DRENDO-1510 file (C-alpha; in Angstrom, 1 decimal, always signed):
<recs>
REC; n; res; u; v; w
REC; 1; MET; +81.2; -30.8; +155.0 .
REC; 2; SER; +82.0; -33.7; +152.3 .
REC; 3; ALA; +84.9; -33.6; +150.5 .
REC; 4; LEU; +85.1; -33.2; +147.0 .
REC; 5; PRO; +85.3; -35.2; +144.3 .
REC; 6; VAL; +88.6; -35.1; +141.9 .
REC; 7; VAL; +87.2; -35.1; +138.4 .
REC; 8; SER; +88.0; -34.6; +135.1 .
REC; 9; GLY; +85.6; -32.0; +132.9 .
REC; 10; ARG; +84.1; -34.8; +130.9 .
REC; 11; LYS; +83.4; -36.6; +134.1 .
REC; 12; VAL; +81.3; -33.7; +135.4 .
REC; 13; VAL; +79.2; -33.1; +131.7 .
REC; 14; GLU; +78.8; -36.8; +132.4 .
REC; 15; ALA; +76.6; -36.5; +136.0 .
REC; 16; LEU; +75.0; -32.6; +134.1 .
REC; 17; ARG; +73.5; -34.7; +132.1 .
REC; 18; LYS; +71.9; -37.2; +134.7 .
REC; 19; ILE; +70.0; -34.1; +135.5 .
REC; 20; GLY; +68.7; -32.2; +132.3 .
REC; 21; TYR; +72.3; -30.3; +130.8 .
REC; 22; VAL; +73.1; -30.7; +127.4 .
REC; 23; LEU; +76.1; -29.8; +125.8 .
REC; 24; ASP; +75.7; -26.2; +123.9 .
REC; 25; ARG; +78.7; -25.8; +122.1 .
REC; 26; GLN; +82.6; -25.9; +123.4 .
REC; 27; ARG; +84.5; -22.9; +122.4 .
REC; 28; GLY; +89.0; -23.7; +123.5 .
REC; 29; SER; +88.6; -25.7; +126.7 .
REC; 30; HIS; +85.2; -24.6; +127.8 .
REC; 31; MET; +82.1; -26.5; +127.5 .
REC; 32; ILE; +78.9; -24.5; +128.0 .
REC; 33; LEU; +76.2; -26.5; +128.9 .
REC; 34; ARG; +72.6; -25.9; +128.8 .
REC; 35; GLN; +69.3; -27.0; +131.0 .
REC; 36; GLN; +66.6; -28.4; +128.7 .
REC; 37; ALA; +63.8; -27.2; +130.9 .
REC; 38; PRO; +63.0; -24.2; +131.4 .
REC; 39; PRO; +65.0; -21.6; +133.1 .
REC; 40; ASN; +67.2; -22.4; +130.3 .
REC; 41; ARG; +70.1; -21.9; +132.5 .
REC; 42; ARG; +74.0; -22.1; +131.0 .
REC; 43; LEU; +76.8; -23.2; +132.6 .
REC; 44; THR; +80.5; -23.1; +132.0 .
REC; 45; VAL; +82.8; -25.9; +132.8 .
REC; 46; PRO; +86.6; -26.6; +131.6 .
REC; 47; ASP; +87.7; -29.1; +129.7 .
REC; 48; HIS; +90.4; -30.0; +132.2 .
REC; 49; LYS; +91.6; -33.4; +133.6 .
REC; 50; GLU; +91.1; -32.0; +136.5 .
REC; 51; VAL; +88.5; -29.2; +137.8 .
REC; 52; ALA; +89.6; -27.3; +140.4 .
REC; 53; LYS; +88.0; -27.3; +144.0 .
REC; 54; GLY; +86.5; -24.0; +143.2 .
REC; 55; THR; +85.5; -24.3; +140.0 .
REC; 56; LEU; +84.3; -27.4; +140.9 .
REC; 57; ARG; +82.4; -26.2; +143.7 .
REC; 58; ALA; +80.5; -23.4; +142.2 .
REC; 59; ILE; +79.0; -25.3; +139.5 .
REC; 60; ILE; +77.9; -27.8; +142.1 .
REC; 61; ARG; +76.6; -24.9; +143.9 .
REC; 62; GLN; +75.3; -22.8; +140.9 .
REC; 63; VAL; +73.1; -26.4; +139.4 .
REC; 64; GLY; +71.2; -26.2; +143.1 .
REC; 65; LEU; +72.8; -29.8; +144.0 .
REC; 66; THR; +74.8; -31.0; +147.6 .
REC; 67; VAL; +78.5; -32.4; +147.8 .
REC; 68; GLU; +76.4; -35.4; +148.5 .
REC; 69; GLU; +74.3; -35.0; +145.4 .
REC; 70; PHE; +76.8; -34.7; +143.2 .
REC; 71; ARG; +79.2; -37.2; +144.5 .
REC; 72; ASN; +75.8; -39.6; +143.5 .
REC; 73; LEU; +75.7; -38.6; +140.1 .
REC; 74; LEU; +79.0; -39.8; +139.5 .
</recs>
């Protein structure tokens, strides 16, 4: 298992934009992303300086990537 990178919420959003997610809205410290192509999944990313490891792993799992594929998007 590959080690998780230490990234901010903004960096996560930048990486996910490369695979078709767009910022739908933001409320407080939570950014809501939407997948442009069907099935139009929604995803919540915290707008923190450092995303917690468990939260980052859950986000990566929800978008259907491996940790290595996510690292390559950064």
